[in-house]
Residue, then its C-alpha position, 0 to 999 in steps of 0.5 A: x678252651x676259653x669261653x669264646x671259643x667254646x662258643x665260636x667252637x659251639x656255633x660254628x663248627x656245624x656251619x662249616x662243616x655244611x658249607x664245605x661239605x666236610x667229611x671226617x675220617x679217624x676222628x677216633x684217632x685224635x688224644x684226649x688230653x695232653x701236648x699235641x703238635x697237629x700237623x696239615x698240608x695246606x690249602x686254603x685259609x680256610x683250613x684252621x676252621x675246616x680243622x677247628x670245626x673236625x677236632x674236639x680240643x683246642x687247636x692254637x695255630x700262627x696266624x701272620x701278624x698283620x692280622x693283629x692289626x686289624x681292629x675287631x680282628x685281632x681281637x678275633x685272632x686273640x680269642x680263639x688262642x691264635x698267636x702273631x707270628x712275621x714268616x719274614x722274620x727269622x727272630x719271630x720264627x725262633x719265638x713263635x717255636x719256643x711259643x709253641x713247645x711252652x704251650x705243648x709242654x702246658x698240654x695244649x695242641x698247637x698247630x701246624x702245616x709242615x710246607x709254610x704255605x698254602x698250595x692251592x690246585x698243587x697235590x701236596x705230594x709234589x711241594x717242599x715242606x719246610x723243617x721247624x716241626x722237627x726240631x719242635x718234637x726233639x726240643x718237647x718230646x710231642x706227639x704229632x697228629x696227622x692230618x690229611x685235608x684233600x678236595x677235588x683238584x686239592x683247592x676249597x670252595x664252598x659248598x664243594x666235598x672236602x676230606x679230612x683224615x685225621x692218622x694215628x699219632x705219632x709218638x717221641x720214640x717214632x721220629x728215632x732222634x739221636x742227635x737232634x741235629x738239622x738232618x734229622x730235624x728234615x728226615x721227621x719233618x719227612x716223617x710227618x708229611x709222610x703219614x700225610x700223604x699216604x691218607x690221600x685216596 
């Protein structure tokens, strides 16, 4: 965990929890070591801050490349451990996948949103998901930590109660891979997202 992230974590976690009235459950399920992919449903840009405030370990996220072109902001984004991705470029997405696999291989936690984009005001159970997490799990043999973010009306707002539920980790063996094809990637992605949506109350 870099010094800047450590400073931001200490100074901002309490503020984020206060502003979004965060109530966290299942924190005992967070692995204390080893490579982990944190998977959550995606409601807003604030999801990254909320997850970072709740979990003890540093979670590194994809960030759209445009953020790295903004003076000052790019330094903040880099310091927080984010890495750029061009969502419109297959080559960039492939590079981000390889980078994710390398990070979890080094024992880090990486955050991903299986839906691929934000879905404010939509029940996650009614949204589509991408299969990228399935490919990453197959190639890295990593652990997946499912996280559910829930608010009334599925919209994040200041001083509006936000529930963050951390599920039990899913191991590589849980997915039953045999061939590592797209069908298995899709199945694995749906298994992960089902774990997330099962925590909806």
